[in-house]
All heavy atoms as TSV, in Angstrom:
chain	resi	resn	atom	element	x	y	z
A	1	MET	N	N	15.411	-8.214	20.434
A	1	MET	CA	C	14.656	-9.267	19.795
A	1	MET	C	C	13.244	-8.807	19.425
A	1	MET	O	O	12.658	-9.314	18.507
A	1	MET	CB	C	14.605	-10.475	20.742
A	1	MET	CG	C	14.110	-11.716	20.068
A	1	MET	SD	S	15.269	-12.202	18.791
A	1	MET	CE	C	14.853	-13.872	18.595
A	2	GLY	N	N	12.719	-7.832	20.143
A	2	GLY	CA	C	11.384	-7.337	19.843
A	2	GLY	C	C	11.259	-6.775	18.443
A	2	GLY	O	O	10.228	-6.923	17.798
A	3	THR	N	N	12.311	-6.138	17.947
A	3	THR	CA	C	12.290	-5.577	16.602
A	3	THR	C	C	12.148	-6.671	15.560
A	3	THR	O	O	11.376	-6.540	14.614
A	3	THR	CB	C	13.573	-4.764	16.334
A	3	THR	OG1	O	13.673	-3.746	17.319
A	3	THR	CG2	C	13.541	-4.132	14.963
A	4	LEU	N	N	12.862	-7.773	15.733
A	4	LEU	CA	C	12.765	-8.882	14.786
A	4	LEU	C	C	11.380	-9.513	14.801
A	4	LEU	O	O	10.840	-9.860	13.740
A	4	LEU	CB	C	13.831	-9.934	15.086
A	4	LEU	CG	C	15.267	-9.513	14.824
A	4	LEU	CD1	C	16.229	-10.605	15.253
A	4	LEU	CD2	C	15.472	-9.171	13.362
A	5	LEU	N	N	10.780	-9.630	15.964
A	5	LEU	CA	C	9.434	-10.180	16.043
A	5	LEU	C	C	8.412	-9.273	15.361
A	5	LEU	O	O	7.505	-9.746	14.679
A	5	LEU	CB	C	9.042	-10.424	17.497
A	5	LEU	CG	C	9.787	-11.555	18.203
A	5	LEU	CD1	C	9.412	-11.600	19.675
A	5	LEU	CD2	C	9.517	-12.877	17.542
A	6	ARG	N	N	8.554	-7.962	15.557
A	6	ARG	CA	C	7.648	-7.013	14.890
A	6	ARG	C	C	7.812	-7.075	13.379
A	6	ARG	O	O	6.828	-7.017	12.641
A	6	ARG	CB	C	7.884	-5.606	15.407
A	6	ARG	CG	C	7.306	-5.373	16.789
A	6	ARG	CD	C	7.259	-3.900	17.143
A	6	ARG	NE	N	8.533	-3.231	16.998
A	6	ARG	CZ	C	9.389	-3.000	17.969
A	6	ARG	NH1	N	9.098	-3.370	19.194
A	6	ARG	NH2	N	10.524	-2.374	17.742
A	7	LEU	N	N	9.058	-7.191	12.903
A	7	LEU	CA	C	9.307	-7.290	11.466
A	7	LEU	C	C	8.687	-8.558	10.905
A	7	LEU	O	O	8.041	-8.531	9.853
A	7	LEU	CB	C	10.812	-7.256	11.191
A	7	LEU	CG	C	11.224	-7.408	9.731
A	7	LEU	CD1	C	10.645	-6.276	8.891
A	7	LEU	CD2	C	12.736	-7.442	9.605
A	8	LYS	N	N	8.860	-9.675	11.592
A	8	LYS	CA	C	8.271	-10.940	11.146
A	8	LYS	C	C	6.746	-10.837	11.078
A	8	LYS	O	O	6.121	-11.274	10.118
A	8	LYS	CB	C	8.688	-12.063	12.080
A	8	LYS	CG	C	8.190	-13.411	11.672
A	8	LYS	CD	C	8.677	-14.487	12.620
A	8	LYS	CE	C	8.116	-15.833	12.232
A	8	LYS	NZ	N	8.538	-16.880	13.160
A	9	GLU	N	N	6.141	-10.236	12.083
A	9	GLU	CA	C	4.687	-10.064	12.108
A	9	GLU	C	C	4.227	-9.166	10.956
A	9	GLU	O	O	3.245	-9.456	10.278
A	9	GLU	CB	C	4.261	-9.452	13.439
A	9	GLU	CG	C	2.777	-9.206	13.556
A	9	GLU	CD	C	2.415	-8.530	14.862
A	9	GLU	OE1	O	2.878	-9.000	15.905
A	9	GLU	OE2	O	1.677	-7.525	14.807
A	10	TYR	N	N	4.949	-8.079	10.723
A	10	TYR	CA	C	4.611	-7.158	9.638
A	10	TYR	C	C	4.690	-7.851	8.285
A	10	TYR	O	O	3.788	-7.730	7.461
A	10	TYR	CB	C	5.555	-5.957	9.688
A	10	TYR	CG	C	5.373	-4.984	8.557
A	10	TYR	CD1	C	4.312	-4.089	8.558
A	10	TYR	CD2	C	6.249	-4.958	7.480
A	10	TYR	CE1	C	4.128	-3.195	7.527
A	10	TYR	CE2	C	6.082	-4.067	6.435
A	10	TYR	CZ	C	5.020	-3.196	6.461
A	10	TYR	OH	O	4.847	-2.325	5.430
A	11	LEU	N	N	5.753	-8.606	8.052
A	11	LEU	CA	C	5.924	-9.285	6.767
A	11	LEU	C	C	4.876	-10.367	6.563
A	11	LEU	O	O	4.355	-10.524	5.459
A	11	LEU	CB	C	7.330	-9.872	6.660
A	11	LEU	CG	C	8.453	-8.848	6.562
A	11	LEU	CD1	C	9.801	-9.551	6.584
A	11	LEU	CD2	C	8.310	-7.993	5.318
A	12	SER	N	N	4.523	-11.109	7.586
A	12	SER	CA	C	3.505	-12.142	7.434
A	12	SER	C	C	2.136	-11.517	7.203
A	12	SER	O	O	1.335	-12.040	6.444
A	12	SER	CB	C	3.484	-13.075	8.643
A	12	SER	OG	O	3.090	-12.387	9.790
A	13	ARG	N	N	1.866	-10.388	7.823
A	13	ARG	CA	C	0.589	-9.694	7.617
A	13	ARG	C	C	0.492	-9.179	6.183
A	13	ARG	O	O	-0.535	-9.290	5.540
A	13	ARG	CB	C	0.446	-8.544	8.611
A	13	ARG	CG	C	-0.881	-7.812	8.491
A	13	ARG	CD	C	-0.959	-6.666	9.455
A	13	ARG	NE	N	0.094	-5.727	9.155
A	13	ARG	CZ	C	0.641	-4.906	10.016
A	13	ARG	NH1	N	0.231	-4.894	11.247
A	13	ARG	NH2	N	1.578	-4.077	9.655
A	14	GLU	N	N	1.593	-8.640	5.655
A	14	GLU	CA	C	1.594	-8.132	4.290
A	14	GLU	C	C	1.313	-9.233	3.278
A	14	GLU	O	O	0.594	-9.019	2.318
A	14	GLU	CB	C	2.944	-7.491	3.954
A	14	GLU	CG	C	3.021	-6.053	4.293
A	14	GLU	CD	C	4.173	-5.368	3.594
A	14	GLU	OE1	O	4.892	-6.027	2.830
A	14	GLU	OE2	O	4.326	-4.171	3.809
A	15	GLN	N	N	1.858	-10.409	3.469
A	15	GLN	CA	C	1.666	-11.498	2.529
A	15	GLN	C	C	0.224	-11.968	2.498
A	15	GLN	O	O	-0.258	-12.438	1.489
A	15	GLN	CB	C	2.593	-12.657	2.878
A	15	GLN	CG	C	4.040	-12.342	2.629
A	15	GLN	CD	C	4.959	-13.443	3.106
A	15	GLN	OE1	O	4.511	-14.398	3.737
A	15	GLN	NE2	N	6.226	-13.301	2.819
A	16	SER	N	N	-0.498	-11.844	3.584
A	16	SER	CA	C	-1.863	-12.343	3.649
A	16	SER	C	C	-2.914	-11.315	3.209
A	16	SER	O	O	-4.068	-11.662	3.047
A	16	SER	CB	C	-2.167	-12.815	5.065
A	16	SER	OG	O	-2.157	-11.732	5.953
A	17	GLU	N	N	-2.543	-10.095	3.021
A	17	GLU	CA	C	-3.531	-9.051	2.730
A	17	GLU	C	C	-3.986	-8.996	1.279
A	17	GLU	O	O	-5.044	-8.485	0.983
A	17	GLU	CB	C	-2.984	-7.687	3.145
A	17	GLU	CG	C	-2.965	-7.489	4.637
A	17	GLU	CD	C	-2.456	-6.136	5.029
A	17	GLU	OE1	O	-2.116	-5.340	4.131
A	17	GLU	OE2	O	-2.386	-5.872	6.226
A	18	GLY	N	N	-3.196	-9.442	0.304
A	18	GLY	CA	C	-3.580	-9.369	-1.091
A	18	GLY	C	C	-3.158	-8.045	-1.688
A	18	GLY	O	O	-2.070	-7.567	-1.440
A	19	SER	N	N	-4.031	-7.436	-2.485
A	19	SER	CA	C	-3.709	-6.173	-3.155
A	19	SER	C	C	-3.582	-5.057	-2.139
A	19	SER	O	O	-4.504	-4.775	-1.396
A	19	SER	CB	C	-4.787	-5.825	-4.172
A	19	SER	OG	O	-4.844	-6.818	-5.164
A	20	LYS	N	N	-2.421	-4.412	-2.121
A	20	LYS	CA	C	-2.169	-3.393	-1.112
A	20	LYS	C	C	-2.037	-1.995	-1.700
A	20	LYS	O	O	-1.967	-1.039	-0.971
A	20	LYS	CB	C	-0.894	-3.737	-0.350
A	20	LYS	CG	C	-0.980	-5.040	0.404
A	20	LYS	CD	C	0.293	-5.346	1.112
A	20	LYS	CE	C	1.403	-5.458	0.139
A	20	LYS	NZ	N	1.975	-6.743	-0.107
A	21	TYR	N	N	-1.977	-1.880	-3.017
A	21	TYR	CA	C	-1.804	-0.578	-3.645
A	21	TYR	C	C	-2.822	-0.419	-4.758
A	21	TYR	O	O	-3.215	-1.382	-5.401
A	21	TYR	CB	C	-0.384	-0.442	-4.211
A	21	TYR	CG	C	0.664	-0.517	-3.136
A	21	TYR	CD1	C	1.303	-1.703	-2.832
A	21	TYR	CD2	C	0.987	0.609	-2.389
A	21	TYR	CE1	C	2.240	-1.777	-1.820
A	21	TYR	CE2	C	1.922	0.552	-1.373
A	21	TYR	CZ	C	2.549	-0.654	-1.097
A	21	TYR	OH	O	3.470	-0.709	-0.093
A	22	GLU	N	N	-3.239	0.838	-4.969
A	22	GLU	CA	C	-4.239	1.116	-5.989
A	22	GLU	C	C	-3.862	2.384	-6.754
A	22	GLU	O	O	-3.467	3.383	-6.156
A	22	GLU	CB	C	-5.610	1.305	-5.339
A	22	GLU	CG	C	-6.713	1.585	-6.334
A	22	GLU	CD	C	-8.074	1.693	-5.671
A	22	GLU	OE1	O	-8.264	1.141	-4.578
A	22	GLU	OE2	O	-8.940	2.359	-6.268
A	23	CYS	N	N	-3.988	2.319	-8.065
A	23	CYS	CA	C	-3.766	3.490	-8.911
A	23	CYS	C	C	-5.007	4.367	-8.814
A	23	CYS	O	O	-6.124	3.898	-9.037
A	23	CYS	CB	C	-3.527	3.057	-10.358
A	23	CYS	SG	S	-3.401	4.458	-11.501
A	24	LEU	N	N	-4.824	5.633	-8.488
A	24	LEU	CA	C	-5.981	6.528	-8.354
A	24	LEU	C	C	-6.567	6.930	-9.702
A	24	LEU	O	O	-7.713	7.352	-9.765
A	24	LEU	CB	C	-5.599	7.760	-7.549
A	24	LEU	CG	C	-5.231	7.496	-6.089
A	24	LEU	CD1	C	-4.951	8.810	-5.373
A	24	LEU	CD2	C	-6.299	6.713	-5.368
A	25	ALA	N	N	-5.805	6.770	-10.772
A	25	ALA	CA	C	-6.305	7.141	-12.102
A	25	ALA	C	C	-7.230	6.072	-12.684
A	25	ALA	O	O	-8.321	6.378	-13.149
A	25	ALA	CB	C	-5.134	7.397	-13.038
A	26	CYS	N	N	-6.790	4.796	-12.653
A	26	CYS	CA	C	-7.579	3.742	-13.293
A	26	CYS	C	C	-8.091	2.686	-12.310
A	26	CYS	O	O	-8.784	1.757	-12.710
A	26	CYS	CB	C	-6.765	3.064	-14.393
A	26	CYS	SG	S	-5.385	2.060	-13.808
A	27	HIS	N	N	-7.745	2.818	-11.039
A	27	HIS	CA	C	-8.181	1.920	-9.963
A	27	HIS	C	C	-7.670	0.490	-10.103
A	27	HIS	O	O	-8.261	-0.440	-9.549
A	27	HIS	CB	C	-9.702	1.936	-9.807
A	27	HIS	CG	C	-10.233	3.309	-9.543
A	27	HIS	ND1	N	-10.064	3.932	-8.326
A	27	HIS	CD2	C	-10.878	4.190	-10.347
A	27	HIS	CE1	C	-10.606	5.134	-8.400
A	27	HIS	NE2	N	-11.098	5.323	-9.604
A	28	ALA	N	N	-6.570	0.297	-10.830
A	28	ALA	CA	C	-5.919	-1.015	-10.882
A	28	ALA	C	C	-5.280	-1.273	-9.522
A	28	ALA	O	O	-4.851	-0.346	-8.844
A	28	ALA	CB	C	-4.864	-1.034	-11.979
A	29	THR	N	N	-5.229	-2.528	-9.107
A	29	THR	CA	C	-4.647	-2.870	-7.814
A	29	THR	C	C	-3.395	-3.721	-7.999
A	29	THR	O	O	-3.280	-4.461	-8.983
A	29	THR	CB	C	-5.661	-3.620	-6.933
A	29	THR	OG1	O	-6.107	-4.792	-7.617
A	29	THR	CG2	C	-6.842	-2.734	-6.588
A	30	PHE	N	N	-2.478	-3.610	-7.045
A	30	PHE	CA	C	-1.190	-4.288	-7.123
A	30	PHE	C	C	-0.793	-4.797	-5.753
A	30	PHE	O	O	-1.165	-4.222	-4.731
A	30	PHE	CB	C	-0.108	-3.318	-7.613
A	30	PHE	CG	C	-0.493	-2.563	-8.843
A	30	PHE	CD1	C	-0.963	-1.265	-8.744
A	30	PHE	CD2	C	-0.414	-3.147	-10.089
A	30	PHE	CE1	C	-1.335	-0.555	-9.866
A	30	PHE	CE2	C	-0.783	-2.448	-11.221
A	30	PHE	CZ	C	-1.246	-1.147	-11.113
A	31	GLU	N	N	0.017	-5.871	-5.731
A	31	GLU	CA	C	0.563	-6.371	-4.474
A	31	GLU	C	C	1.782	-5.563	-4.058
A	31	GLU	O	O	2.035	-5.387	-2.884
A	31	GLU	CB	C	0.936	-7.843	-4.603
A	31	GLU	CG	C	-0.279	-8.743	-4.640
A	31	GLU	CD	C	0.101	-10.201	-4.579
A	31	GLU	OE1	O	1.143	-10.519	-3.988
A	31	GLU	OE2	O	-0.649	-11.001	-5.125
A	32	ARG	N	N	2.555	-5.096	-5.012
A	32	ARG	CA	C	3.730	-4.260	-4.740
A	32	ARG	C	C	3.512	-2.907	-5.397
A	32	ARG	O	O	2.842	-2.818	-6.415
A	32	ARG	CB	C	4.994	-4.896	-5.297
A	32	ARG	CG	C	5.301	-6.239	-4.671
A	32	ARG	CD	C	6.662	-6.721	-5.112
A	32	ARG	NE	N	6.944	-8.036	-4.592
A	32	ARG	CZ	C	7.555	-8.264	-3.445
A	32	ARG	NH1	N	7.950	-7.264	-2.696
A	32	ARG	NH2	N	7.766	-9.488	-3.024
A	33	GLN	N	N	4.109	-1.867	-4.841
A	33	GLN	CA	C	3.898	-0.522	-5.356
A	33	GLN	C	C	4.838	-0.248	-6.533
A	33	GLN	O	O	6.040	-0.094	-6.346
A	33	GLN	CB	C	4.133	0.517	-4.269
A	33	GLN	CG	C	3.808	1.915	-4.735
A	33	GLN	CD	C	3.981	2.927	-3.618
A	33	GLN	OE1	O	4.701	2.690	-2.660
A	33	GLN	NE2	N	3.320	4.047	-3.742
A	34	PRO	N	N	4.292	-0.148	-7.749
A	34	PRO	CA	C	5.129	0.220	-8.890
A	34	PRO	C	C	5.347	1.733	-8.932
A	34	PRO	O	O	4.578	2.501	-8.352
A	34	PRO	CB	C	4.298	-0.238	-10.091
A	34	PRO	CG	C	2.885	-0.188	-9.623
A	34	PRO	CD	C	2.925	-0.470	-8.142
A	35	GLN	N	N	6.392	2.168	-9.591
A	35	GLN	CA	C	6.639	3.600	-9.750
A	35	GLN	C	C	5.615	4.215	-10.705
A	35	GLN	O	O	5.173	5.343	-10.511
A	35	GLN	CB	C	8.048	3.845	-10.286
A	35	GLN	CG	C	9.137	3.455	-9.312
A	35	GLN	CD	C	9.130	4.353	-8.082
A	35	GLN	OE1	O	8.957	5.542	-8.197
A	35	GLN	NE2	N	9.324	3.757	-6.927
A	36	VAL	N	N	5.262	3.463	-11.757
A	36	VAL	CA	C	4.311	3.908	-12.771
A	36	VAL	C	C	3.290	2.792	-12.959
A	36	VAL	O	O	3.656	1.622	-13.018
A	36	VAL	CB	C	5.033	4.195	-14.111
A	36	VAL	CG1	C	4.041	4.604	-15.185
A	36	VAL	CG2	C	6.095	5.256	-13.941
A	37	CYS	N	N	2.030	3.150	-13.070
A	37	CYS	CA	C	0.992	2.150	-13.277
A	37	CYS	C	C	1.186	1.489	-14.647
A	37	CYS	O	O	1.199	2.191	-15.670
A	37	CYS	CB	C	-0.390	2.787	-13.199
A	37	CYS	SG	S	-1.740	1.629	-13.534
A	38	PRO	N	N	1.321	0.174	-14.703
A	38	PRO	CA	C	1.503	-0.497	-15.987
A	38	PRO	C	C	0.237	-0.481	-16.852
A	38	PRO	O	O	0.308	-0.660	-18.062
A	38	PRO	CB	C	1.898	-1.926	-15.609
A	38	PRO	CG	C	1.447	-2.110	-14.208
A	38	PRO	CD	C	1.424	-0.756	-13.580
A	39	ASP	N	N	-0.925	-0.229	-16.241
A	39	ASP	CA	C	-2.178	-0.215	-16.992
A	39	ASP	C	C	-2.429	1.117	-17.698
A	39	ASP	O	O	-2.809	1.151	-18.864
A	39	ASP	CB	C	-3.355	-0.533	-16.081
A	39	ASP	CG	C	-3.330	-1.972	-15.578
A	39	ASP	OD1	O	-2.535	-2.784	-16.101
A	39	ASP	OD2	O	-4.108	-2.283	-14.666
A	40	CYS	N	N	-2.215	2.230	-16.972
A	40	CYS	CA	C	-2.573	3.536	-17.556
A	40	CYS	C	C	-1.408	4.517	-17.636
A	40	CYS	O	O	-1.546	5.590	-18.209
A	40	CYS	CB	C	-3.720	4.168	-16.772
A	40	CYS	SG	S	-3.243	4.773	-15.143
A	41	GLY	N	N	-0.278	4.188	-17.002
A	41	GLY	CA	C	0.859	5.104	-17.009
A	41	GLY	C	C	0.788	6.170	-15.928
A	41	GLY	O	O	1.614	7.073	-15.891
A	42	GLY	N	N	-0.181	6.065	-15.032
A	42	GLY	CA	C	-0.335	7.050	-13.966
A	42	GLY	C	C	0.743	6.926	-12.907
A	42	GLY	O	O	1.349	5.874	-12.719
A	43	TYR	N	N	0.987	8.023	-12.196
A	43	TYR	CA	C	2.024	8.060	-11.165
A	43	TYR	C	C	1.455	8.101	-9.751
A	43	TYR	O	O	2.201	8.027	-8.792
A	43	TYR	CB	C	2.916	9.296	-11.353
A	43	TYR	CG	C	3.768	9.223	-12.581
A	43	TYR	CD1	C	3.400	9.867	-13.743
A	43	TYR	CD2	C	4.954	8.503	-12.575
A	43	TYR	CE1	C	4.185	9.793	-14.873
A	43	TYR	CE2	C	5.751	8.426	-13.704
A	43	TYR	CZ	C	5.361	9.079	-14.849
A	43	TYR	OH	O	6.142	8.997	-15.965
A	44	ASP	N	N	0.158	8.239	-9.585
A	44	ASP	CA	C	-0.445	8.379	-8.263
A	44	ASP	C	C	-0.954	7.026	-7.774
A	44	ASP	O	O	-2.125	6.686	-7.912
A	44	ASP	CB	C	-1.571	9.399	-8.302
A	44	ASP	CG	C	-1.872	9.965	-6.931
A	44	ASP	OD1	O	-1.219	9.564	-5.956
A	44	ASP	OD2	O	-2.759	10.833	-6.850
A	45	ILE	N	N	-0.048	6.238	-7.193
A	45	ILE	CA	C	-0.377	4.913	-6.695
A	45	ILE	C	C	-0.259	4.956	-5.182
A	45	ILE	O	O	0.782	5.297	-4.648
A	45	ILE	CB	C	0.546	3.854	-7.311
A	45	ILE	CG1	C	0.366	3.884	-8.832
A	45	ILE	CG2	C	0.235	2.479	-6.739
A	45	ILE	CD1	C	1.394	3.111	-9.587
A	46	ARG	N	N	-1.357	4.659	-4.497
A	46	ARG	CA	C	-1.412	4.804	-3.046
A	46	ARG	C	C	-1.656	3.467	-2.371
A	46	ARG	O	O	-2.254	2.568	-2.940
A	46	ARG	CB	C	-2.562	5.736	-2.642
A	46	ARG	CG	C	-2.528	7.090	-3.262
A	46	ARG	CD	C	-1.701	8.050	-2.430
A	46	ARG	NE	N	-1.622	9.338	-3.064
A	46	ARG	CZ	C	-2.351	10.392	-2.720
A	46	ARG	NH1	N	-3.220	10.302	-1.762
A	46	ARG	NH2	N	-2.191	11.538	-3.352
A	47	SER	N	N	-1.256	3.392	-1.121
A	47	SER	CA	C	-1.542	2.224	-0.300
A	47	SER	C	C	-3.042	2.175	-0.030
A	47	SER	O	O	-3.661	3.200	0.281
A	47	SER	CB	C	-0.774	2.347	1.017
A	47	SER	OG	O	-1.242	1.404	1.943
A	48	THR	N	N	-3.628	0.993	-0.127
A	48	THR	CA	C	-5.061	0.886	0.159
A	48	THR	C	C	-5.342	1.192	1.623
A	48	THR	O	O	-6.425	1.648	1.966
A	48	THR	CB	C	-5.592	-0.518	-0.192
A	48	THR	OG1	O	-4.794	-1.512	0.459
A	48	THR	CG2	C	-5.576	-0.756	-1.687
A	49	GLU	N	N	-4.357	0.979	2.496
A	49	GLU	CA	C	-4.520	1.346	3.912
A	49	GLU	C	C	-4.721	2.853	4.041
A	49	GLU	O	O	-5.542	3.319	4.812
A	49	GLU	CB	C	-3.287	0.915	4.705
A	49	GLU	CG	C	-3.374	1.269	6.172
A	49	GLU	CD	C	-2.105	0.874	6.912
A	49	GLU	OE1	O	-1.552	-0.192	6.631
A	49	GLU	OE2	O	-1.676	1.671	7.766
A	50	TRP	N	N	-3.972	3.631	3.269
A	50	TRP	CA	C	-4.119	5.087	3.305
A	50	TRP	C	C	-5.455	5.498	2.722
A	50	TRP	O	O	-6.120	6.390	3.238
A	50	TRP	CB	C	-3.018	5.764	2.524
A	50	TRP	CG	C	-1.675	5.637	3.135
A	50	TRP	CD1	C	-1.326	4.964	4.271
A	50	TRP	CD2	C	-0.468	6.204	2.638
A	50	TRP	NE1	N	0.015	5.072	4.502
A	50	TRP	CE2	C	0.564	5.826	3.506
A	50	TRP	CE3	C	-0.161	6.979	1.538
A	50	TRP	CZ2	C	1.879	6.208	3.318
A	50	TRP	CZ3	C	1.143	7.361	1.339
A	50	TRP	CH2	C	2.150	6.975	2.229
A	51	LEU	N	N	-5.869	4.839	1.638
A	51	LEU	CA	C	-7.129	5.204	1.004
A	51	LEU	C	C	-8.307	4.909	1.930
A	51	LEU	O	O	-9.264	5.662	1.983
A	51	LEU	CB	C	-7.289	4.451	-0.311
A	51	LEU	CG	C	-6.274	4.809	-1.391
A	51	LEU	CD1	C	-6.438	3.889	-2.590
A	51	LEU	CD2	C	-6.399	6.259	-1.808
A	52	ASP	N	N	-8.231	3.804	2.672
A	52	ASP	CA	C	-9.301	3.446	3.597
A	52	ASP	C	C	-9.415	4.437	4.751
A	52	ASP	O	O	-10.445	4.564	5.369
A	52	ASP	CB	C	-9.074	2.052	4.174
A	52	ASP	CG	C	-9.240	0.969	3.121
A	52	ASP	OD1	O	-9.847	1.245	2.064
A	52	ASP	OD2	O	-8.759	-0.158	3.347
A	53	SER	N	N	-8.332	5.158	5.018
A	53	SER	CA	C	-8.347	6.066	6.153
A	53	SER	C	C	-8.381	7.539	5.723
A	53	SER	O	O	-7.980	8.404	6.485
A	53	SER	CB	C	-7.114	5.818	7.027
A	53	SER	OG	O	-5.953	6.101	6.279
A	54	GLY	N	N	-8.812	7.820	4.529
A	54	GLY	CA	C	-8.940	9.198	4.094
A	54	GLY	C	C	-7.908	9.633	3.079
A	54	GLY	O	O	-7.891	10.785	2.677
A	55	GLY	N	N	-7.018	8.745	2.654
A	55	GLY	CA	C	-6.065	9.074	1.599
A	55	GLY	C	C	-4.814	9.765	2.041
A	55	GLY	O	O	-3.983	10.120	1.233
A	56	ARG	N	N	-4.621	9.970	3.344
A	56	ARG	CA	C	-3.435	10.652	3.821
A	56	ARG	C	C	-2.462	9.650	4.444
A	56	ARG	O	O	-2.913	8.690	5.063
A	56	ARG	CB	C	-3.807	11.702	4.857
A	56	ARG	CG	C	-4.582	12.842	4.263
A	56	ARG	CD	C	-5.050	13.726	5.345
A	56	ARG	NE	N	-5.927	12.903	6.196
A	56	ARG	CZ	C	-6.755	13.376	7.072
A	56	ARG	NH1	N	-6.825	14.650	7.292
A	56	ARG	NH2	N	-7.522	12.579	7.787
A	57	PRO	N	N	-1.180	9.885	4.333
A	57	PRO	CA	C	-0.211	9.010	4.992
A	57	PRO	C	C	-0.450	8.988	6.502
A	57	PRO	O	O	-0.969	9.938	7.068
A	57	PRO	CB	C	1.140	9.660	4.680
A	57	PRO	CG	C	0.893	10.520	3.498
A	57	PRO	CD	C	-0.538	10.944	3.587
A	58	PRO	N	N	-0.107	7.877	7.167
A	58	PRO	CA	C	-0.383	7.761	8.611
A	58	PRO	C	C	0.180	8.915	9.446
A	58	PRO	O	O	-0.469	9.347	10.379
A	58	PRO	CB	C	0.303	6.436	8.984
A	58	PRO	CG	C	0.412	5.680	7.731
A	58	PRO	CD	C	0.515	6.694	6.621
A	59	GLU	N	N	1.350	9.425	9.111
A	59	GLU	CA	C	1.935	10.498	9.927
A	59	GLU	C	C	1.225	11.834	9.744
A	59	GLU	O	O	1.419	12.754	10.521
A	59	GLU	CB	C	3.430	10.648	9.638
A	59	GLU	CG	C	3.763	11.079	8.230
A	59	GLU	CD	C	3.906	9.913	7.264
A	59	GLU	OE1	O	3.673	8.772	7.651
A	59	GLU	OE2	O	4.230	10.163	6.112
A	60	LYS	N	N	0.354	11.963	8.752
A	60	LYS	CA	C	-0.346	13.223	8.530
A	60	LYS	C	C	-1.816	13.170	8.950
A	60	LYS	O	O	-2.542	14.114	8.764
A	60	LYS	CB	C	-0.227	13.625	7.063
A	60	LYS	CG	C	1.198	13.922	6.682
A	60	LYS	CD	C	1.277	14.558	5.324
A	60	LYS	CE	C	2.738	14.869	5.037
A	60	LYS	NZ	N	2.909	15.584	3.814
A	61	ARG	N	N	-2.232	12.036	9.506
A	61	ARG	CA	C	-3.613	11.945	9.984
A	61	ARG	C	C	-3.765	12.724	11.278
A	61	ARG	O	O	-2.890	12.723	12.120
A	61	ARG	CB	C	-3.979	10.488	10.255
A	61	ARG	CG	C	-4.079	9.674	9.003
A	61	ARG	CD	C	-4.490	8.262	9.329
A	61	ARG	NE	N	-4.030	7.423	8.256
A	61	ARG	CZ	C	-3.658	6.181	8.391
A	61	ARG	NH1	N	-3.673	5.615	9.571
A	61	ARG	NH2	N	-3.245	5.500	7.360
A	62	ALA	N	N	-4.885	13.381	11.409
A	62	ALA	CA	C	-5.118	14.124	12.649
A	62	ALA	C	C	-6.585	14.094	13.025
A	62	ALA	O	O	-7.444	13.907	12.280
A	62	ALA	CB	C	-4.654	15.554	12.498
């Protein structure tokens, strides 16, 4: 049951955060991560959580 509670908490937190992804080329923000930026056509779209922590995925932080 702990897994379901963690999933529920994660999903509710995501809904309240607002823009979670940012295109590094044009700095457009999105709630969901698109494959290609609809504004500039860029492919480098990162989670704002990663950008706030140095731009690296959580498993590569040291």
